[in-house]
N, C-alpha and C positions, 0 to 999 in steps of 0.2 A: 757226248754224254747227255743223258736225260736231264730234265729240269731239276729233279730231286737231287741228283748227284751234284749239279752245279750249286744248288742251294746249300747242300751239306759242306761243300768245299769252300764256299765263300762266306758262310754265316748269314747270307741273305735269305729271306723267306721266298718260297715259291711264288707267292703273290707279288712280292717286290720284283722278282725277275720278270714275271709276266708284264708288270707295269713298265719296267725299263724297256721291254721289247715293244710294247704298245706306244711308248713315247719316242721310239726310234733311236734309243741309246744302245740297243743290243739286237743282234740278229741271230736267228736260228734257222737251220735248214729243217725242212719237214720231210720225214721219211714216208714210205708208202703207207704206213699205218697212221700218218698225220701227226705223230708225236714230234715234239720239238727235239732237235738234236743240235747241241752246242759243241763247238770245237774247243780245243784247249785254250786258245787266246781269250775265250769268254771269262775264264776264271779271273785273270788279271783285270780285264775290263770291268767286271762287276766290282771287284775290290777298289778300283780307282773311282768308280761312280760313288761307292759308299763313302770313301774318304771325302770326296767333294761334298756330298750331302751332309756328312758330319761337320764339315767346315763351314756350313751355313749357306751353301749354294743351292739354288733352286734347280728343278728339272730343266726349266727353260735356259738357265745360265749354262748348265752342263751340256745341254743339247747344242749350244753354240760352239762348243769345242769337241763334240762327240766324235767327229771324224778323226780327231787327233788323240783319242784315248788309248790307242794301241801303239806299238813301237815302230810302226812303218814310217813315221814322219816326225822324228823327235825334234828336229829344228823348229817346225811350226808348233809342235806341242808346247815347247818351252815358251815361245813368244805369245801364243794364244792364252796359255794358262797364266802366264805372268800378267797379261792384260786383265784377265778375269779376276785374279787375286787383287790387283791394284784397284779395280773398280769395286770389288767387295770391301776392301779395306776403307775406301772413301765412304761407301755406304754405311759401314759400321761406325766410322768416326762421326758421321752426321747423326746417326741414331744415338750414339753415346752423348753427344753434345745436347741433343733433345732431352735425353733422360736426365742429364745433370741439371738442366734448366728446370725440369719438372721437379727434381729432388729439392732444388733451392726453393721453389715456390711452396712445396709441401712443408718444408722445414719452417719457412716463414709463416705460413698459415698456422702450423702447430704452435709456434712461438706466440702468435697473436692470441690463440685460444687459451694457452696457459696463462698469459698475462691477464686476460679477462677473468679467468677462473680465480686467480689469486687476488685480484683486485676486489672481488665481490665477497 
């Protein structure tokens, strides 16, 4: 299928699909006319990439498990993706802790400002 059809079937933009290909997440054959030609497995692969992106993963993180994004090696997909999710969860926990600390500092500062305003 051509890139436009893959885009239509997955909801990804043509630009995104080109980007996935440039980043090594997706492969296309080139016909004699040099147009990209994607096989049927590309549909699910693009959908999986998009799910991972929506879940907060970076292209680099996805690339680390890119060879496992199809159904040919489900055992390693599970292990690698689980490790990726565990690492992402730890990263998010750390970011949440940082944000909560910032929230406490801002609340404290606002409290100080309000006390000064009402004291004068």
